[in-house]
C-alpha positions in Angstrom: -55.1 44.6 44.6 -51.3 46.4 43.8 -48.6 46.0 46.3 -48.3 48.3 48.8 -45.5 49.1 51.6 -42.4 47.0 52.0 -43.7 44.8 49.5 -44.3 47.4 46.9 -40.5 48.4 47.4 -39.3 44.9 47.0 -41.2 45.0 43.8 -40.0 48.5 42.5 -36.6 47.5 43.4 -36.8 44.0 41.6 -37.9 45.8 38.3 -35.1 48.0 38.9 -32.6 45.4 39.1 -34.3 43.5 36.1 -33.9 46.6 34.0 -30.5 47.5 35.4 -29.1 43.9 36.2 -25.6 45.3 36.5 -26.1 48.3 38.8 -24.6 47.7 42.0 -26.3 50.3 43.8 -29.6 49.3 42.5 -28.6 45.4 43.6 -27.4 46.3 46.9 -30.3 48.4 47.7 -32.7 45.4 46.7 -30.5 43.3 48.8 -30.5 45.1 51.7 -34.3 45.8 51.8 -34.6 41.9 51.5 -32.4 41.5 54.3 -34.8 43.7 56.2 -37.7 41.9 55.5 -36.5 38.6 56.6 -35.9 37.3 53.1 -31.6 36.5 53.2 -32.1 33.7 50.8 -33.6 36.0 48.3 -31.0 38.8 49.1 -28.3 36.1 48.8 -29.6 34.8 45.3 -29.6 38.8 44.1 -26.3 39.0 44.9 -24.9 36.0 43.4 -27.0 36.8 40.1 -24.9 40.3 40.3 -21.8 38.8 40.7 -22.4 36.5 37.9 -23.3 39.9 35.5 -19.8 40.4 36.5 -20.3 44.4 35.8 -16.9 46.2 35.1 -15.2 48.5 37.6 -15.5 52.1 36.4 -12.2 53.1 37.8 -10.0 55.1 35.2 -7.0 53.0 35.9 -7.8 49.7 35.8 -7.2 47.2 33.1 -9.1 46.1 30.3 -12.0 43.6 31.4 -11.2 44.5 34.8 -14.2 43.9 37.0 -16.1 45.7 39.7 -15.2 44.2 43.2 -18.2 45.6 45.0 -20.4 42.5 43.9 -18.5 40.2 45.8 -17.7 42.3 48.9 -21.4 42.7 49.0 -22.1 38.6 48.8 -18.7 38.3 51.1 -20.1 40.4 53.7 -23.7 39.0 53.7 -22.2 35.7 53.8 -20.4 36.1 56.8 -23.7 37.8 58.7 -25.7 34.9 57.7 -23.6 31.6 57.5 -20.5 32.3 59.2 -16.9 32.7 58.9 -16.0 29.8 56.3 -18.5 30.5 54.2 -17.1 34.3 53.9 -13.7 33.0 53.1 -15.2 30.7 50.6 -16.7 33.8 48.8 -13.2 35.1 48.9 -11.7 32.0 47.3 -14.0 32.0 44.5 -12.4 35.2 43.4 -8.7 33.4 43.4 -8.3 33.1 39.7 -9.7 36.5 38.8 -7.2 38.1 41.4 -4.1 36.2 39.9 -5.2 37.1 36.5 -5.2 41.0 37.9 -8.8 41.0 36.5 -10.8 42.1 39.3 -10.4 45.7 41.4 -8.1 45.8 43.9 -10.2 46.5 46.7 -11.2 43.0 47.0 -8.2 42.5 49.3 -8.8 45.4 51.7 -12.6 44.6 51.7 -11.6 40.8 52.8 -9.0 42.2 55.3 -11.3 44.2 56.9 -13.9 41.2 57.5 -11.2 39.2 59.2 -10.2 42.1 61.1 -13.3 43.4 62.1 -16.0 40.8 62.3 -13.5 37.5 62.8 -10.8 39.2 65.0 -7.9 37.6 63.0 -5.3 40.6 62.7 -3.0 38.2 61.3 -5.3 36.9 58.7 -6.1 40.2 58.0 -2.4 41.3 57.6 -1.7 38.3 55.4 -4.5 39.7 53.1 -3.1 43.0 52.6 0.3 41.4 52.0 -1.5 39.0 49.4 -2.9 41.8 47.3 0.7 43.6 47.1 2.5 40.2 46.2 -0.3 39.6 43.5 -0.6 43.2 42.2 2.2 44.9 42.7 1.2 48.4 41.1 -1.3 48.6 44.1 2.1 50.6 45.8 1.2 53.4 43.4 -1.9 53.1 41.8 -5.0 55.7 42.7 -2.2 57.9 44.5 -0.6 54.8 47.1 -4.1 54.4 48.6 -4.0 50.9 48.9 -0.4 51.2 50.8 -1.8 54.0 52.8 -4.6 51.5 54.1 -2.3 49.1 54.8 -0.1 51.1 56.7 -3.0 52.6 58.9 -4.2 48.9 59.5 -0.7 48.1 60.7 -0.2 51.0 62.9 -4.1 51.2 64.3 -4.8 47.6 64.3 -1.7 45.6 64.4 0.5 48.4 66.6 3.4 48.0 64.5 4.5 51.3 62.9 7.8 49.7 62.0 6.0 47.6 59.4 3.7 50.7 58.6 6.5 52.9 57.6 8.4 50.0 55.6 5.0 49.5 53.6 5.2 53.6 53.0 8.5 53.7 52.3 8.4 50.6 49.8 5.6 52.4 48.2 7.8 55.5 47.9 10.3 53.4 46.1 7.9 52.2 43.6 8.3 55.1 41.8 10.7 55.7 39.1 11.7 59.3 40.9 10.8 60.2 44.4 9.8 63.4 43.0 6.9 61.1 40.9 5.2 60.1 44.9 2.0 61.7 45.4 2.1 64.4 48.3 -0.3 62.2 50.3 1.9 59.6 50.5 4.7 61.9 51.8 2.2 63.0 54.2 1.4 60.0 55.8 5.1 59.1 56.1 5.8 62.2 57.8 3.0 61.6 60.0 3.5 58.5 60.9 7.0 59.8 62.1 5.6 62.3 64.0 3.0 60.1 65.9 5.1 57.2 66.2 8.7 57.9 66.7 8.6 61.6 67.3 11.9 61.8 65.1 11.6 65.2 64.0 14.9 65.4 62.3 13.6 62.2 60.0 10.1 63.7 59.7 12.2 66.9 58.7 14.0 65.1 56.0 11.3 63.4 54.6 9.5 66.8 54.2 12.8 68.3 52.8 13.1 65.4 50.3 9.8 65.7 49.4 9.8 69.3 48.5 13.3 68.8 46.9 11.9 66.1 44.6 8.8 68.6 43.8 11.3 71.5 43.3 13.8 69.6 40.8 10.8 68.8 38.6 12.0 69.0 34.9 10.0 70.5 32.6 9.2 67.7 30.8 8.0 66.3 33.6 6.3 69.3 34.3 4.6 69.4 31.0 3.7 65.9 30.9 2.0 66.3 34.7 0.2 69.4 33.0 -1.2 67.1 30.2 -2.0 64.5 32.7 -3.8 67.0 34.4 -5.7 68.2 31.8 -6.8 64.4 30.7 -7.5 64.2 34.2 -9.9 67.3 34.4 -11.4 66.1 31.2 -11.9 62.7 32.6 -13.1 64.4 35.7 -15.5 66.6 33.7 -16.9 63.3 32.3 -16.8 61.7 35.5 -18.8 64.3 37.2 -21.4 64.2 34.2 -21.9 61.0 35.1 -22.3 61.1 38.6 -24.8 64.0 38.2 -27.1 61.5 36.4 -26.3 58.9 38.7 -27.1 61.0 41.6 -30.3 62.2 40.0 -31.3 58.8 39.5 -30.3 57.7 43.0 -32.5 60.7 44.2 -35.5 59.8 42.4 -35.0 56.0 43.8 -34.6 57.7 47.1 -37.7 59.7 46.7 -39.5 56.8 45.3 -38.3 54.5 48.2 -39.4 57.6 50.8 -43.0 56.8 49.0 -43.0 53.2 49.2 -41.3 53.4 52.9 -44.6 55.8 53.9 -46.7 53.4 52.2 -45.1 50.6 54.2 -45.8 52.3 57.6 -49.1 52.9 56.5 -49.8 49.4 55.5 -48.3 48.3 59.1 -50.2 50.5 60.7 -53.4 49.5 58.7 -52.1 45.8 59.2 -52.0 46.2 62.9 -55.3 47.7 63.2 -56.9 44.9 60.9 -54.9 42.3 63.5 -56.3 43.6 66.3 -59.9 43.5 64.9 -59.1 39.7 63.9 -57.9 39.1 67.5 -61.1 41.0 69.2 -63.3 38.5 66.7 -61.3 35.5 67.6 -61.7 36.2 71.1 -65.6 36.4 70.5 -65.7 33.5 68.5 -63.5 31.4 70.7 -66.0 32.9 73.8 -68.8 31.7 71.4 -67.6 28.4 70.4 -66.7 27.6 74.3 -70.7 28.3 75.3 -71.7 26.1 72.5 -69.4 23.6 73.3 -71.0 24.0 76.5 -74.3 23.8 75.6 -73.9 20.5 73.3 -72.5 18.8 76.5 -75.6 19.5 78.6 -77.7 18.6 75.6 -75.8 15.6 75.3 -76.0 14.9 78.8 -79.5 15.4 79.0 -79.8 12.9 76.0 -77.9 10.5 77.6 -79.8 10.5 80.9 -82.7 10.1 78.8 -81.9 7.0 76.7 -80.7 5.6 80.3 -84.1 6.1 81.3 -85.8 4.7 78.0 -83.6 1.6 78.3 -84.8 1.3 82.0 -88.4 1.5 80.7 -87.8 -1.0 77.7 -86.5 -3.6 80.3 -89.3 -3.2 82.3 -91.7 -3.7 79.4 -89.7 -6.8 78.3 -90.2 -7.8 81.9 -93.9 -6.9 81.6 -94.1 -8.7 78.4 -92.3 -12.1 79.2 -94.6 -12.1 82.4 -97.7 -11.4 80.5 -96.6 -14.3 78.1 -96.3 -16.7 80.9 -99.7 -15.7 82.5 -101.3 -16.0 79.2 -99.7 -19.7 78.8 -101.2 -20.4 82.2 -104.5 -19.1 81.2 -104.3 -21.3 78.1 -103.4 -24.1 79.7 -106.3 -23.5 82.3 -108.8 -22.8 79.3 -108.3 -26.2 77.8 -108.5 -28.2 80.9 -111.8 -26.4 81.7 -113.1 -27.0 77.8 -112.0 -30.9 78.6 -114.1 -30.9 81.6 -117.0 -29.3 79.5 -116.8 -31.9 77.1 -116.6 -34.2 80.1 -119.3 -33.1 81.3 -121.3 -32.9 78.5 -120.6 -36.3 77.8 -121.6 -37.7 81.1 -124.8 -35.5 80.9 -125.8 -37.5 77.6 -125.2 -40.5 79.0 -127.2 -39.7 82.1 -129.9 -38.5 80.0 -129.6 -41.6 78.2 -130.3 -43.9 81.2 -132.6 -41.7 82.5 -134.6 -42.5 79.3 -134.3 -46.1 79.5 -135.6 -46.0 83.2 -138.6 -44.4 82.1 -139.2 -46.8 79.2 -138.9 -49.7 82.1 -140.9 -47.8 84.7 -143.7 -47.6 81.7 -143.4 -51.1 80.7 -143.2 -52.4 84.3 -146.8 -50.1 84.8 -148.3 -51.2 82.3 -147.3 -55.0 83.3 -148.8 -54.4 86.5 -151.7 -52.6 84.9 -152.5 -55.8 83.0 -151.8 -58.1 86.2 -154.3 -55.8 87.9 -157.0 -56.5 85.3 -156.0 -59.9 85.3 -156.2 -60.3 89.0 -160.0 -58.3 88.7 -161.1 -60.3 86.0 -159.8 -63.7 87.8 -161.5 -62.0 91.2 -164.8 -61.6 89.6 -164.9 -64.7 88.0 -164.5 -66.4 91.7 
């Protein structure tokens, strides 16, 4: 089945990142989603891949080969959230060669300073980081209408409570221009506002304002023409940037719509998952009850079987005892039978002997009678003779 919900969003952003591996916006969106899905290791891998891709900055004032600082900034903040202070500082330390060579966007200094100030509560380290940016990249005093100097001054005033140093930074930025008239209006406004807020030196503020107005009024025609040419170039560049921005906005809008669809699908998937989980829990409860009943029945059957087996063992023992007694009786009766048989044999022998003796007595009796008869005959004859 096709992925849905948050998994579908992750798959879509993964495909987008594969197609536009150097797009900071796409990779940042994917890393944010992976982090929300509790997959920080994958988010970190995506940011590391973006750092390795080394996309160039779109800053028109950047030098050749200057990479975008955004991937490093995102990776450092991710490391701070998931691995702590030292891990975030190691990410910043990895940019040392790029910073020394001037091959990375200057926003890396300000971003690291904000991590130290806001997350680590180390305003002293943040202050040194801002100063490191000016030491390694002095052109930051004038670049981008002195936005770096203004950010540094705002930090010194608001976070460090050091308006004197803030004024010194802005004055240093003014002096970095070849002419005071070249200093941008934002820089003068920042300096005047700082005087009003922190010192109440209206005269000093007025002097600064007058100096700014005088610098503007005394600009030479050549400077004005050069400024007009630069403005024209800037306007042309702005048109190109607007077109690119419109195209990017369109892509972002399409991606946002896709993400909204994916989010809606994710919500539906979450509800379906909750429903299925409830059903599984119910079935699990029923199965547990049935299993408990089956176990109880099995235990009862086991107990009954054990009782029956014990009864059979007792009966077997009784039968064994009876067999033993029967064996003893049989031996006794066999002995009696042998003795009786012997007695019968002895009686038969005695009977035969008696019969033999009786036959002898009868023969003797017959012979005696025969002798007596003869004697009687002889006696009768003798008497007759007399």
